[in-house]
C-alpha positions in Angstrom: -6.5 17.2 -7.4 -6.3 18.8 -10.9 -5.1 16.9 -13.9 -4.5 18.6 -17.3 -4.9 16.4 -20.4 -5.2 17.0 -24.2 -7.4 15.2 -26.6 -5.6 13.3 -29.2 -6.8 12.1 -32.7 -4.0 9.7 -33.7 -4.1 6.1 -32.3 -2.1 3.0 -32.7 1.2 1.5 -31.5 3.4 3.8 -33.6 1.5 6.9 -32.6 1.8 5.9 -28.9 5.5 5.3 -29.3 6.1 8.7 -30.9 4.0 10.3 -28.1 6.1 8.7 -25.4 9.2 9.8 -27.2 8.0 13.4 -27.0 7.5 13.3 -23.3 3.8 12.5 -23.3 1.8 9.6 -22.0 -1.3 8.2 -23.8 -4.5 7.6 -21.9 -8.2 7.1 -22.1 -11.3 8.4 -20.3 -14.4 6.2 -20.3 -17.6 5.6 -18.3 -21.0 7.4 -17.9 -23.1 7.8 -21.0 -20.4 9.7 -22.9 -18.2 8.0 -25.4 -14.6 7.1 -24.5 -12.1 9.8 -25.3 -8.4 9.2 -26.0 -6.0 11.7 -24.4 -2.4 12.6 -23.8 -0.8 14.0 -20.6 2.6 15.4 -19.8 4.6 12.4 -18.6 6.8 14.1 -15.9 3.8 15.8 -14.2 1.9 12.5 -14.3 4.8 10.5 -13.0 5.2 12.7 -9.9 1.4 12.7 -9.4 1.3 8.9 -9.3 3.7 9.1 -6.3 1.1 10.7 -4.2 -1.3 8.5 -2.3 -4.2 10.9 -2.8 -3.9 10.7 -6.6 -5.0 7.0 -6.3 -7.9 7.4 -4.0 -9.4 10.8 -4.7 -11.9 12.3 -7.1 -9.7 14.1 -9.8 -10.6 17.2 -11.8 -9.5 16.3 -15.3 -9.3 19.3 -17.6 -9.5 18.9 -21.3 -9.8 22.0 -23.5 -10.7 24.3 -20.6 -13.5 22.0 -19.4 -13.1 19.9 -16.2 -14.8 16.6 -15.4 -14.7 14.4 -12.4 -12.8 11.2 -12.8 -11.1 8.4 -10.9 -7.8 6.8 -11.7 -8.7 3.2 -12.6 -5.5 1.7 -14.1 -2.0 2.5 -15.3 0.9 0.6 -16.9 4.6 1.1 -16.1 7.6 0.1 -18.1 9.1 -3.2 -16.7 12.4 -1.5 -15.6 12.3 2.1 -16.7 10.6 5.0 -14.7 8.2 5.4 -17.5 4.4 5.5 -17.5 3.1 3.7 -20.6 -0.6 4.3 -20.4 -3.3 5.5 -18.0 -7.0 4.9 -17.7 -9.6 7.3 -16.0 -13.2 6.6 -15.3 -15.9 9.4 -15.2 -17.9 9.6 -12.0 -21.5 10.7 -11.4 -22.4 12.6 -8.2 -25.5 10.5 -7.8 -23.9 7.0 -8.4 -22.0 5.1 -5.8 -18.4 4.0 -6.7 -16.3 1.1 -5.5 -12.7 1.9 -4.6 -9.8 0.4 -2.7 -8.8 3.0 0.0 -5.4 3.0 1.7 -5.3 2.2 5.4 -3.4 4.4 7.8 -2.4 2.5 11.0 -2.1 4.9 14.0 -1.3 4.9 17.7 0.6 1.5 17.7 3.2 3.0 20.0 0.5 3.7 22.6 -0.7 0.0 22.6 0.0 -1.9 25.9 0.8 -4.9 23.7 3.7 -3.0 22.1 4.9 -0.9 25.1 4.8 -3.5 27.8 4.7 -7.0 26.1 7.0 -6.4 23.2 4.5 -7.4 20.7 5.0 -7.0 16.9 2.2 -5.4 14.8 1.7 -7.2 11.5 -0.2 -5.4 8.7 -2.1 -8.1 6.8 -3.8 -5.6 4.4 -2.8 -2.2 3.3 -6.2 -1.1 1.8 -9.9 -1.7 2.1 -12.6 -1.9 -0.6 -15.4 0.4 0.1 -18.6 1.8 -1.6 -19.8 5.4 -1.3 -20.9 8.5 -3.3 -18.1 10.5 -4.8 -18.7 13.3 -2.4 -18.1 11.0 0.6 -14.9 9.3 -0.8 -12.1 9.4 1.9 -8.5 9.7 0.9 -7.6 7.1 3.5 -9.2 5.1 6.4 -7.6 5.3 9.9 -7.1 2.1 11.9 -6.5 3.0 15.6 -4.3 0.3 17.2 -4.2 1.9 20.7 -6.4 -0.9 22.1 -5.1 -3.9 20.3 -4.0 -6.8 22.5 -1.5 -9.6 22.1 -3.0 -12.5 20.1 -5.9 -10.3 18.9 -6.7 -9.1 15.4 -8.6 -6.2 13.9 -11.0 -7.2 11.2 -12.5 -5.1 8.4 -15.9 -4.8 10.3 -14.0 -3.5 13.4 -12.9 -0.4 11.6 -14.9 2.8 12.1 -15.8 4.0 8.6 -16.5 7.7 7.7 -20.0 8.9 7.2 -21.6 7.6 4.0 -19.0 4.9 3.5 -19.7 1.2 3.6 -17.8 -2.0 2.9 -18.5 -3.7 -0.4 -20.5 -6.9 -0.2 -17.8 -9.5 -0.4 -15.6 -7.7 2.2 -18.6 -7.5 4.5 -19.2 -11.2 4.2 -15.6 -12.3 4.4 -14.6 -9.8 7.2 -10.9 -10.2 6.5 -8.1 -9.6 9.0 -6.4 -6.2 8.6 -3.8 -6.3 11.4 -2.7 -8.5 14.4 -0.4 -8.3 17.4 1.8 -11.2 18.4 4.8 -11.9 20.6 7.9 -12.9 18.4 9.0 -16.5 19.0 12.5 -17.8 19.4 13.2 -20.7 17.0 14.8 -23.9 18.5 17.5 -23.8 15.9 18.6 -20.4 17.2 18.8 -21.8 20.8 20.9 -24.8 19.7 23.3 -22.6 17.9 23.7 -20.3 20.8 24.5 -23.1 23.3 27.7 -24.4 21.6 28.9 -20.8 21.2 28.6 -20.2 24.9 30.3 -23.5 25.8 33.3 -22.9 23.5 35.0 -20.2 25.7 34.8 -22.5 28.8 36.6 -25.3 27.0 39.3 -23.0 25.8 39.8 -21.6 29.2 40.4 -25.1 30.7 43.4 -25.8 28.5 45.9 -23.4 30.2 45.0 -24.9 33.6 46.1 -28.4 32.4 49.5 -27.3 31.1 51.3 -26.7 34.4 50.3 -30.3 35.6 52.2 -31.8 32.6 55.3 -29.7 33.5 55.3 -30.7 37.2 55.1 -34.3 36.1 58.1 -33.9 34.0 
């Protein structure tokens, strides 16, 4: 994905405020052996780009002054309640150095699972992304988790997922092997059963009242 930015010379809180008021977003590029560079970007274009999943997990071509460099989105700050991007950080990447990234998980084929189709299981997503390590050229936009063979009471862990070529789990994920998704049968709470029983008994009690009325009339 391509991102167009402009180098800025003025810094500080007041300068950033004026920049935002003019429809721009302040940012910074850092990393590698080059010094950090402060930049500005068109806010509306950036806001829409941030809504795309690939913008968060892809190598970006950041163009400044007609020259492009490879970067990753590392951080951004949003206004607490306005749809406003306050600041954004990019990190330069080298083709020969591995990077660590959190990559989104795409859960597929859940509707083909026997647990879901025949046993009424619920699929619970415990994690929505996975931290991996790879060279920039091998960075995937997402990682697929195939749920076709998941069984009731079973879980899929990080080490169960087939990773793309050149991609590996970071050390702490490899050691912890966290659960990503599981399948379970929904349970009925006892309180729900107790509430349903009086509700079912009420119509029977009401139906008995008219039957007693004629007896009182005959006795009179």
